[in-house]
N, C-alpha and C positions, 0 to 999 in steps of 0.2 A: 501493498501500501504505499510506504512512504517515496519509492523507487518512481511510482506513479503522479505521485502530487509534486513528485521533484521534476521529473520528465514536462509536466503540464508547466508549472513554473520557468524554464525555462522556454519552452515554447513560448509562457504570453512574453516573457521579455525581450525574446529575439524579435517576436515581433510588435513589440511598440517600437524598440531600438528600429526599425525599416520603417515601421508607417512614420516616421517624425520623419524621415526622408523626402524632402520635397522633388516634385519632378519637377519645378521649375523654380525660377528662382533671381531675384535681380542683383546687379552689382552695379552700381554707378545708375545711370541711364539705361543699363540694357539688362531684359531679361531672357534668361537665357533654360532650354528644355535640356535637363540631367539625362542622358541617354542611361535605359535602365540598368546597365551592365557595370554602373560605374558608382563609385560608392560613396555618401555624402557623409562628410567627418567633422564632428562638429565643432569649430573652433574654438579653444578655451579663450575666456574672458580678457585674461591678460595680454592676447595677442590683438584680439578685433580691432582695436585703432589700426591696425597695417591690413590683416589679412582679413577680409572681406567673406570669402567660402573657400572651404577644402572639398577635393572628388580625389577619390584613389581609383586610379584602372589598373584591374587586375589582368595580368598576361593572360591567355588565351587558355594556357594549363594549369593556371592558378598557383602559379608557386613564386612568381614576387608581383608588385606594384608598381606602380609611377604616382606621381602624386602633383595633384592639379590646385596650383594656390592662384585664388585672386585680389589683385591690390586695388584698390582706389583709394586717392586721397583727398578728390575735391579739384574743382577748378583751379587751373596754375600751380598744383603741384605735383608733387613725382617726378620731378623732372619731364622733358621733353622726350621724346621716341627715340630719336639718332643715343642720346645721354643713357636710355635706358636700356637698346641694343648692347651698344659696346661696353654695359657695366654684366648683360645675362654673360657675351661671348669673353670677356675677361675672368670667367668663375670657373673657365675647362683650358685647362690642360693637357700637352699631350695630346692635340687632335687628332680625332683617327676617321675624320672624314673633314672634307673643306667648309668651312663658313659660309651658311647661306639665309641671305636677308633677300624677303619679298616683299613688293607693296602690292596690293589688291582691292577693289572694291567690294563688301559686302553689303548689302543693300544699302546703298548710299552710305555706307560709312568706311573710313579708311580705315586697312587693318594691315600692319606691318608683322608680317610672320617670321621667324628667327628659328633658324636648326642648327646648331652642334652637337658633336661626340668626342670626348676623350675621357680626361678624369675631371670629374666636377670637386671643386671645391666648394664642400657643405660647411654652410655655418650661415649664421648671423652675422649682418655686414660690422666690418668693424670686433667681431669678437673671433675665438680662432675658428678656424676651417677644418675641417675631414677630409681628404682626398678621396672619391670613391669614382674609383677605374672603369672604364666597361659602362661609362655612364655617359647619356645623349638628354637633350633639351630640345623641347618643342614652346614655341612660346607665341603669343600672338599680343598685339596692342594694338585696343580698338578706340581709336579717337576721336575724343568730344571735346570740342573747344569749349562749349558753353560748362558744362559739369566737372568736368576731367575726366582724363582716359581710364580705359581700365585694361590693367594689364593682369595677363595671363599666364603665366606661368610653369609647365609638363616638365617635372626631372625624373629619372626612372632609370632601368638596364638599358643600354640598348638595345637591345632585341624587343623588349618589350616598349620601348618609346617610338618603335619604328611600326610594331602590328597596331598600334593606337594612332599615328602620326595621318593616316586618311579621314578615320573619324574623330581625331579633334580638329581637324580641317573643315568638317562636317559641321561639328559642334560651334566651333567661332560663325561660321558662317550664316549661322541659325539664328543666331543673335538678335533680338528684335529692341529697335528703341523706340 
């Protein structure tokens, strides 16, 4: 009887955790549709000034994940597109692929996509860094002069990023203003 009660409590707790994960969410002036396979991660209270949302993208085999972090600082804040692109690229050493920077129009929004792979220097700005070899980044900066750009940075093992890249591009292109 006790094991059945425990199993029910575990199932109920798991259901509530997934029930709280929004299917859509807003960052700055943009509304995003979360892919069902991407996991919603609650942003800790002390990090909400910078991080507006966090998602995990699992590898197809479920062994590893990539982390997607959304930043929004407001109008005129957070630096311009070029400065952020250079900062992201600078977080990688021993690059294993050429850097790729591409600007596109997505439903009337200027979006700059960034791709790089190599050794990622993980850590908070101005803090200690942990080198993560075999990592990659796909990022997007959705420009909004009125309300402030939204910065979407996805990092993780190179193989997971490669798998996720087409879905990430579609996800960003689907953002509505």
